[in-house]
ZAPALO-175791 format. One record per residue (C-alpha): residue number from 1; residue in three letters; x, y, z. Coordinates in steps of 0.05 Angstrom, whole numbers. Layout:
BEGIN
KERO  lumfi  zavex      xx      yy      zz
KERO    NUM    ALA       X       Y       Z
...
END
This chain:
BEGIN
KERO  lumfi  zavex      xx      yy      zz
KERO      1    MET    -416     130      91
KERO      2    ALA    -370     101     144
KERO      3    ILE    -295     106     134
KERO      4    ASP    -256      41     127
KERO      5    PRO    -208      41     187
KERO      6    SER    -154       7     145
KERO      7    SER    -149      70     102
KERO      8    VAL    -126     109     163
KERO      9    ALA     -86      57     204
KERO     10    SER     -60     -13     203
KERO     11    SER     -98     -67     242
KERO     12    ALA     -45     -63     297
KERO     13    ALA     -51      13     300
KERO     14    ILE    -127       7     306
KERO     15    GLU    -118     -39     366
KERO     16    HIS     -69       9     397
KERO     17    LEU    -115      68     382
KERO     18    ARG    -171      38     423
KERO     19    TRP    -125      35     484
KERO     20    SER     -99     105     472
KERO     21    LEU    -170     133     475
KERO     22    VAL    -180     105     546
KERO     23    PRO    -168     164     593
KERO     24    GLU    -142     118     649
KERO     25    VAL     -90      85     604
KERO     26    GLY     -27     126     590
KERO     27    PRO      37     102     556
KERO     28    LYS      68      71     619
KERO     29    ARG       4      35     641
KERO     30    PHE      -5      11     569
KERO     31    ALA      65     -18     571
KERO     32    ARG      47     -58     633
KERO     33    ILE     -17     -82     600
KERO     34    VAL      21    -107     539
KERO     35    GLU      73    -140     584
KERO     36    ARG      18    -176     622
KERO     37    PHE     -22    -200     562
KERO     38    GLY      30    -204     507
KERO     39    SER       0    -154     458
KERO     40    ALA     -51     -98     451
KERO     41    GLN     -97    -146     414
KERO     42    GLU     -96    -200     468
KERO     43    ALA    -109    -147     521
KERO     44    LEU    -173    -125     485
KERO     45    GLY    -206    -189     508
KERO     46    ALA    -183    -184     581
KERO     47    SER    -237    -179     634
KERO     48    ALA    -238    -127     689
KERO     49    ALA    -217    -182     738
KERO     50    GLN    -157    -198     694
KERO     51    LEU    -138    -125     686
KERO     52    SER    -140    -116     762
KERO     53    GLY     -80    -163     767
KERO     54    ILE     -35    -111     734
KERO     55    ASP      12     -72     779
KERO     56    SER     -22      -8     807
KERO     57    VAL     -89     -27     777
KERO     58    GLY    -141     -44     829
KERO     59    SER    -211     -71     818
KERO     60    THR    -245      -3     814
KERO     61    LEU    -195      24     763
KERO     62    ALA    -196     -41     724
KERO     63    ALA    -271     -37     717
KERO     64    ALA    -266      35     692
KERO     65    ILE    -212      15     642
KERO     66    ALA    -252     -44     616
KERO     67    LYS    -315      -2     608
KERO     68    ALA    -280      56     573
KERO     69    ARG    -242       8     528
KERO     70    ASP    -306     -23     503
KERO     71    GLU    -343      43     495
KERO     72    VAL    -293      90     462
KERO     73    ASP    -315     122     397
KERO     74    LEU    -264      88     354
KERO     75    GLN    -301      99     289
KERO     76    GLY    -311     173     304
KERO     77    GLU    -237     182     316
KERO     78    VAL    -219     146     252
KERO     79    GLU    -268     188     212
KERO     80    LEU    -241     253     241
KERO     81    ALA    -170     231     224
KERO     82    ALA    -191     215     152
KERO     83    LYS    -225     282     146
KERO     84    HIS    -159     317     162
KERO     85    ALA    -116     271     119
KERO     86    VAL     -84     242     182
KERO     87    ARG     -56     172     189
KERO     88    ILE     -49     136     256
KERO     89    ILE      13      93     269
KERO     90    CYS      38      50     327
KERO     91    ARG     105      20     343
KERO     92    ASP      89     -42     302
KERO     93    ASP      88       2     240
KERO     94    GLU     152      15     200
KERO     95    GLU     141      90     200
KERO     96    TYR     142      95     276
KERO     97    PRO     206     134     293
KERO     98    PRO     260      86     320
KERO     99    GLY     282     136     373
KERO    100    LEU     213     134     406
KERO    101    ARG     216      58     413
KERO    102    GLN     268      67     468
KERO    103    MET     225     112     511
KERO    104    PRO     196      80     574
KERO    105    ASP     133     121     561
KERO    106    ALA     132     115     485
KERO    107    PRO      68     142     454
KERO    108    ILE      15      88     445
KERO    109    VAL      -1     117     377
KERO    110    LEU      22     176     335
KERO    111    TYR     -23     217     291
KERO    112    VAL      14     239     228
KERO    113    ARG      -5     291     176
KERO    114    GLY      48     284     122
KERO    115    ARG      99     229     124
KERO    116    ILE     156     206     170
KERO    117    GLU     211     176     128
KERO    118    ALA     272     133     143
KERO    119    GLN     319     192     132
KERO    120    ASP     285     229     190
KERO    121    ALA     326     185     237
KERO    122    VAL     382     235     222
KERO    123    ALA     348     293     258
KERO    124    LEU     363     350     305
KERO    125    ALA     315     388     349
KERO    126    ILE     318     464     350
KERO    127    VAL     278     494     406
KERO    128    GLY     274     559     445
KERO    129    ALA     233     616     470
KERO    130    ARG     167     639     442
KERO    131    ARG     183     710     461
KERO    132    CYS     251     713     429
KERO    133    THR     296     768     404
KERO    134    THR     313     785     332
KERO    135    TYR     380     752     345
KERO    136    GLY     346     688     367
KERO    137    ARG     301     686     306
KERO    138    GLU     359     697     259
KERO    139    GLN     401     643     291
KERO    140    ALA     345     591     293
KERO    141    TYR     333     603     219
KERO    142    ARG     408     602     204
KERO    143    PHE     423     536     240
KERO    144    ALA     361     502     212
KERO    145    TYR     380     524     142
KERO    146    GLN     452     500     148
KERO    147    LEU     434     433     179
KERO    148    ALA     376     419     131
KERO    149    SER     421     436      72
KERO    150    GLN     465     377      93
KERO    151    GLY     408     328      99
KERO    152    VAL     389     335     173
KERO    153    THR     314     334     188
KERO    154    ILE     295     392     235
KERO    155    VAL     246     376     291
KERO    156    SER     211     429     332
KERO    157    GLY     143     446     362
KERO    158    LEU     111     496     313
KERO    159    ALA     106     547     369
KERO    160    ARG     115     621     359
KERO    161    GLY     186     647     361
KERO    162    ILE     245     600     355
KERO    163    ASP     205     539     335
KERO    164    GLY     172     573     276
KERO    165    GLU     238     602     251
KERO    166    ALA     271     533     255
KERO    167    HIS     216     502     211
KERO    168    LYS     221     560     162
KERO    169    GLY     297     554     157
KERO    170    ALA     292     480     141
KERO    171    LEU     239     491      88
KERO    172    SER     278     547      56
KERO    173    ALA     337     500      49
KERO    174    GLY     293     449      13
KERO    175    GLY     300     402      72
KERO    176    ARG     253     362     115
KERO    177    THR     222     383     181
KERO    178    LEU     176     351     233
KERO    179    ALA     130     391     279
KERO    180    VAL     110     355     343
KERO    181    LEU      48     386     373
KERO    182    GLY      16     393     441
KERO    183    ASN     -54     388     412
KERO    184    GLY     -94     343     366
KERO    185    LEU     -85     350     291
KERO    186    ALA    -157     373     282
KERO    187    GLN    -134     436     317
KERO    188    LEU     -83     486     293
KERO    189    TYR     -42     525     343
KERO    190    PRO     -19     579     338
KERO    191    PRO     -70     599     284
KERO    192    GLU     -22     646     249
KERO    193    HIS      21     586     230
KERO    194    ARG     -31     555     184
KERO    195    GLU       9     567     120
KERO    196    LEU      73     543     154
KERO    197    ALA      37     481     180
KERO    198    ASP      13     463     110
KERO    199    ARG      84     470      82
KERO    200    ILE     111     425     138
KERO    201    ALA      60     371     120
KERO    202    GLU      85     374      48
KERO    203    ARG     160     370      66
KERO    204    GLY     156     328     128
KERO    205    ALA     100     318     178
KERO    206    ARG      59     346     234
KERO    207    VAL      57     296     291
KERO    208    SER      18     288     356
KERO    209    GLN       4     233     406
KERO    210    LEU     -61     266     426
KERO    211    PRO    -132     249     402
KERO    212    MET    -153     290     341
KERO    213    ALA    -198     341     376
KERO    214    THR    -152     355     435
KERO    215    SER    -144     430     447
KERO    216    PRO     -77     463     463
KERO    217    ASP     -62     458     537
KERO    218    SER       1     472     577
KERO    219    ASN      -4     403     609
KERO    220    ASN       9     373     540
KERO    221    PHE      75     408     528
KERO    222    VAL     119     365     573
KERO    223    PRO     100     299     537
KERO    224    ARG     108     336     471
KERO    225    ASN     178     358     491
KERO    226    ARG     196     286     509
KERO    227    ILE     178     264     438
KERO    228    ILE     219     320     407
KERO    229    ALA     280     300     447
KERO    230    ALA     273     225     436
KERO    231    THR     262     231     361
KERO    232    THR     329     265     347
KERO    233    LEU     404     255     353
KERO    234    GLY     409     319     394
KERO    235    THR     375     383     416
KERO    236    LEU     398     454     402
KERO    237    VAL     371     507     450
KERO    238    VAL     376     574     414
KERO    239    GLU     346     621     465
KERO    240    ALA     313     607     531
KERO    241    ALA     299     642     597
KERO    242    LYS     313     610     664
KERO    243    ARG     245     576     664
KERO    244    SER     231     550     595
KERO    245    GLY     201     489     562
KERO    246    ALA     262     488     517
KERO    247    LEU     305     471     579
KERO    248    ALA     258     413     594
KERO    249    THR     270     387     523
KERO    250    ALA     345     392     535
KERO    251    ARG     338     354     600
KERO    252    PHE     299     298     566
KERO    253    ALA     352     295     511
KERO    254    SER     405     282     565
KERO    255    GLU     361     228     596
KERO    256    TYR     356     193     529
KERO    257    ASP     431     197     517
KERO    258    ARG     425     249     462
KERO    259    GLU     471     308     450
KERO    260    VAL     452     376     478
KERO    261    PHE     476     441     447
KERO    262    ALA     465     513     465
KERO    263    LEU     476     580     432
KERO    264    PRO     509     632     477
KERO    265    GLY     474     699     486
KERO    266    ARG     486     765     520
KERO    267    VAL     502     756     594
KERO    268    ASP     453     811     613
KERO    269    ALA     395     786     570
KERO    270    MET     339     749     606
KERO    271    SER     324     713     540
KERO    272    SER     392     679     543
KERO    273    ALA     396     664     617
KERO    274    GLY     375     592     607
KERO    275    THR     421     577     549
KERO    276    ASN     481     610     583
KERO    277    ALA     467     569     646
KERO    278    LEU     465     505     606
KERO    279    ILE     535     521     579
KERO    280    ARG     562     545     646
KERO    281    ASP     539     482     682
KERO    282    GLN     565     438     626
KERO    283    HIS     497     410     610
KERO    284    ALA     504     433     538
KERO    285    LYS     560     443     488
KERO    286    LEU     570     514     463
KERO    287    VAL     560     520     388
KERO    288    THR     567     578     340
KERO    289    SER     554     542     274
KERO    290    ALA     527     478     244
KERO    291    GLU     599     456     236
KERO    292    ASP     606     453     312
KERO    293    ILE     546     406     315
KERO    294    PHE     573     361     260
KERO    295    ASP     639     356     298
KERO    296    GLU     602     329     359
KERO    297    LEU     563     277     320
KERO    298    GLY     626     237     303
KERO    299    GLU     626     199     238
KERO    300    VAL     553     214     226
KERO    301    GLY     574     287     225
KERO    302    GLU     632     272     179
KERO    303    VAL     586     241     128
KERO    304    LEU     536     298     134
KERO    305    LYS     591     350     124
KERO    306    SER     609     319      56
KERO    307    SER     582     350      -7
KERO    308    GLU     541     288     -24
KERO    309    ALA     469     282       0
KERO    310    PRO     460     229      54
KERO    311    GLU     419     184       8
KERO    312    ASP     474     187     -45
KERO    313    LYS     527     171       7
KERO    314    ALA     485     112      32
KERO    315    SER     479      83     -38
KERO    316    SER     554      78     -49
KERO    317    PRO     595      45       7
KERO    318    SER     638      93      46
KERO    319    THR     713      84      52
KERO    320    LEU     713     111     123
KERO    321    PRO     742      60     172
KERO    322    LEU     698      30     227
KERO    323    ASN     712      46     299
KERO    324    ASP     707      -9     352
KERO    325    GLU     633       5     367
KERO    326    GLU     614       6     294
KERO    327    ARG     653     -58     280
KERO    328    ALA     619     -94     338
KERO    329    ILE     549     -75     314
KERO    330    PHE     567     -90     241
KERO    331    ASP     591    -160     260
KERO    332    LEU     528    -173     300
KERO    333    LEU     486    -162     237
KERO    334    ASP     521    -218     200
KERO    335    GLY     466    -257     164
KERO    336    ARG     412    -238     214
KERO    337    GLU     354    -190     217
KERO    338    LEU     355    -158     286
KERO    339    SER     317    -104     323
KERO    340    ILE     352     -47     360
KERO    341    GLU     332     -79     426
KERO    342    ALA     363    -147     406
KERO    343    ILE     427    -114     382
KERO    344    ALA     432     -72     445
KERO    345    GLU     425    -134     489
KERO    346    ARG     477    -173     450
KERO    347    ALA     525    -115     447
KERO    348    GLY     517     -95     520
KERO    349    GLN     503     -23     500
KERO    350    SER     444      25     510
KERO    351    ALA     390      24     456
KERO    352    GLY     402      98     443
KERO    353    LYS     476      86     430
KERO    354    VAL     461      27     384
KERO    355    ALA     410      69     345
KERO    356    SER     463     123     334
KERO    357    THR     514      72     310
KERO    358    LEU     464      41     263
KERO    359    ILE     451     109     231
KERO    360    THR     526     115     219
KERO    361    LEU     528      45     187
KERO    362    GLN     468      62     143
KERO    363    LEU     501     127     120
KERO    364    LYS     563      87     102
KERO    365    GLY     522      37      62
KERO    366    LEU     538     -20     110
KERO    367    ALA     470     -31     142
KERO    368    ARG     399     -30     117
KERO    369    GLN     333     -19     154
KERO    370    LEU     277     -68     140
KERO    371    PRO     202     -64     154
KERO    372    GLY     186     -76     227
KERO    373    ASN     247     -34     249
KERO    374    LEU     294     -93     236
KERO    375    PHE     365     -83     211
KERO    376    ILE     410    -125     167
KERO    377    LYS     480    -120     139
KERO    378    ALA     479     -86      70
KERO    379    ARG     543    -115      43
KERO    380    ALA     605    -155      62
KERO    381    SER     659    -120     102
END
């Protein structure tokens, strides 16, 4: 019996899914397609000749794209997702992380096992070496536990070493955690993390932008690291050698105007050469506790440091004063439902900065997020 696609994805996500299954169409090319035709749905009816008019798409490539678009096994992908209790979302869906919307190469779709919630906008990435020391494991667990205890969602990559300990620390604190993977969700890697992966799906989500049956491959880790960096308010590198994927995540975090933190290690330890260099070159802020991270997150950090849970704080208006940036964004919300992009344009600020300010306003009970990633004022000033 065929699976009803609507049980796995919205109609918009199904349209996006078809494009994501075309090998010649990555996130950037998809963005140009949508810009040209207005929507993923409208582009589905475009001929090869019409597709060839897109920048960097010639007639030969356009013909290949049109053919693959019409022949992809959409039903098979939907059925495989349903078999593994996976939902497929796109940027038109409320659950799609707001931080990813600002990426120039935002994933066309995301596969989700578990659930991404609004509170996951207050998230921090914890990344580091697979071959880590006992010190690194202890610190990854410690920071994740402390941050999750205060309502921060921990995001990592489910890899061996630092990633796994970060997820474990968050779960032990009773907090939420997201695992962003470099393989499809029909695969599990590494295999020894099966129990951990199941617990993550119960207290957060496993997430991938890759088709369900995609096997683990080193080429998939860079795009995965981009998602980890963009989804969070900042990235903490616990332990990393000179050449490490964790350093790439830190670099992406800087590109997306997110905070970058690093834990210092022994000067003669290869496992800390990368983190120590980040601190030395002032690419990351040295931290020794979760308190240091909260201090760098401004008023978001002040709210998180309080004894109340974030959802409790959001339900009763905060008495904290508004700074100039918060006041400007708050005033723009007066009587209107606006997207992050619209607010950024009117405020003359980056979308990343606006997203961070909106989180502060939500934690103070002054702004509310609506379906479609729209924001509105929650109460009078």
